[in-house]
C-alpha positions as CSV (number, residue, x, y, z in Angstrom):
1,M,21.5,11.6,43.5
2,K,18.8,13.3,41.5
3,R,21.4,15.8,40.2
4,R,23.7,13.1,39.0
5,K,20.8,11.3,37.2
6,L,19.8,14.6,35.5
7,L,23.4,15.3,34.4
8,G,23.6,11.7,33.1
9,V,20.4,12.1,31.1
10,L,21.5,15.5,29.7
11,G,24.8,14.0,28.7
12,I,23.2,11.1,26.9
13,L,20.2,12.8,25.2
14,P,22.1,15.1,22.7
15,P,24.0,12.2,21.0
16,I,20.8,10.1,20.8
17,L,18.9,13.0,19.2
18,F,21.7,13.8,16.8
19,S,22.1,10.2,15.7
20,C,18.4,9.8,15.0
21,G,18.5,12.4,12.2
22,K,21.7,11.1,10.6
23,D,20.3,7.6,10.0
24,E,18.1,8.7,7.1
25,F,21.1,9.8,5.1
26,P,23.3,7.1,3.5
27,D,27.1,7.4,3.2
28,R,27.1,7.3,-0.6
29,D,26.2,9.7,-3.4
30,T,22.7,10.5,-4.4
31,I,22.6,10.3,-8.2
32,I,20.1,12.0,-10.4
33,T,20.2,11.1,-14.0
34,G,18.0,11.0,-17.1
35,K,17.5,12.0,-20.7
36,V,15.7,15.1,-22.2
37,I,14.1,15.0,-25.6
38,D,12.0,17.5,-27.5
39,E,8.5,16.9,-29.0
40,N,10.2,15.3,-32.1
41,D,12.1,12.8,-29.9
42,M,15.5,14.6,-30.6
43,P,17.9,15.1,-27.7
44,V,17.9,18.5,-26.0
45,V,21.4,19.9,-25.5
46,G,22.2,22.4,-22.7
47,L,19.1,22.2,-20.5
48,K,20.2,22.8,-16.9
49,F,19.1,21.2,-13.7
50,Q,19.6,22.3,-10.1
51,F,20.0,19.9,-7.1
52,E,20.2,21.9,-3.8
53,A,19.7,21.6,-0.1
54,D,19.1,24.0,2.8
55,Y,18.0,23.8,6.4
56,A,15.8,26.0,8.6
57,K,17.4,28.3,11.1
58,G,14.8,30.4,12.8
59,L,12.8,32.0,10.0
60,S,15.6,31.8,7.5
61,R,16.7,29.0,5.1
62,I,20.5,28.4,5.1
63,P,22.0,26.9,2.0
64,I,24.0,23.6,2.3
65,F,24.9,22.8,-1.3
66,D,23.9,23.8,-4.9
67,V,24.9,21.6,-7.8
68,I,24.1,22.3,-11.4
69,G,23.9,19.6,-14.1
70,E,23.5,20.1,-17.9
71,T,22.3,17.8,-20.7
72,N,25.1,16.7,-23.1
73,K,24.9,16.3,-26.9
74,D,22.8,13.1,-26.4
75,G,20.4,14.9,-24.0
76,I,21.7,13.0,-21.0
77,Y,22.4,14.7,-17.6
78,T,23.9,13.3,-14.4
79,I,24.2,15.0,-11.0
80,A,25.9,13.2,-8.0
81,Y,26.2,14.5,-4.5
82,M,26.4,13.0,-1.0
83,V,23.5,14.4,0.9
84,T,24.3,14.4,4.6
85,Y,21.5,16.6,5.9
86,G,18.9,19.2,5.0
87,Q,15.9,19.5,2.7
88,T,16.7,18.9,-1.0
89,T,15.1,20.0,-4.2
90,F,15.7,19.0,-7.8
91,K,14.4,21.1,-10.7
92,P,15.0,22.2,-14.3
93,F,15.5,25.9,-14.6
94,S,15.4,28.6,-17.2
95,D,18.5,30.1,-18.7
96,S,19.4,31.9,-21.9
97,N,19.0,28.7,-23.9
98,Y,15.6,27.6,-22.6
99,D,13.0,29.9,-21.1
100,L,10.8,27.4,-19.2
101,N,8.3,30.1,-18.3
102,S,7.3,31.5,-21.6
103,Q,8.8,29.5,-24.5
104,Y,8.7,25.8,-23.3
105,N,6.8,23.5,-21.1
106,I,8.7,20.5,-19.6
107,Y,7.2,17.1,-19.0
108,V,8.5,14.2,-16.9
109,W,7.9,10.5,-17.8
110,K,5.6,9.0,-15.2
111,N,3.1,6.2,-15.3
112,N,4.0,5.3,-19.0
113,Q,3.3,8.9,-20.2
114,Y,4.7,12.4,-20.1
115,E,3.1,14.6,-17.4
116,Q,3.7,18.3,-17.0
117,V,6.4,18.9,-14.4
118,G,5.8,20.5,-11.1
119,N,8.8,22.3,-9.5
120,P,10.6,20.7,-7.7
121,V,10.7,17.2,-9.2
122,G,10.7,14.3,-6.9
123,P,10.8,12.5,-4.6
124,I,14.5,12.0,-4.4
125,I,15.8,8.8,-2.7
126,Y,19.0,9.6,-0.9
127,G,22.0,7.3,-1.6
128,E,20.3,5.8,-4.7
129,T,20.2,6.5,-8.5
130,N,17.1,8.5,-9.3
131,T,16.1,8.6,-13.0
132,F,13.9,11.4,-14.4
133,N,13.4,11.5,-18.2
134,F,11.9,14.7,-19.6
135,Q,10.4,16.0,-22.8
136,L,10.6,19.7,-23.7
137,R,7.7,21.1,-25.8
138,K,7.4,24.6,-27.3
139,I,4.4,26.5,-26.1
């Protein structure tokens, strides 16, 4: 009798534990969008953003997805991805057009003013549209 109960509990527990973690991830895209301007309120073209996720496996981080977005001629960017699990990050990054480490500082619109960005930017609300507007300033 005890053995049958133990096997029953073991058979039920894994689906319960698995379903608990899935509830926090909706079944629709997470959208990150916004506009980037410079210190003269002109659109910034070609600034890139990275939206990625990974999960822990032992001491390592295993990548799940990595999506890159880029501002268009109006300074607008949009990234969409359906997040199903993992730990996500969203951040602007340096490339040949914009060196965010030595040539530019980037600010995000918060509390009715631009505040210098910490990397990563967030929080991200899964399954919703997240808007982050930025200003790029030369150092």
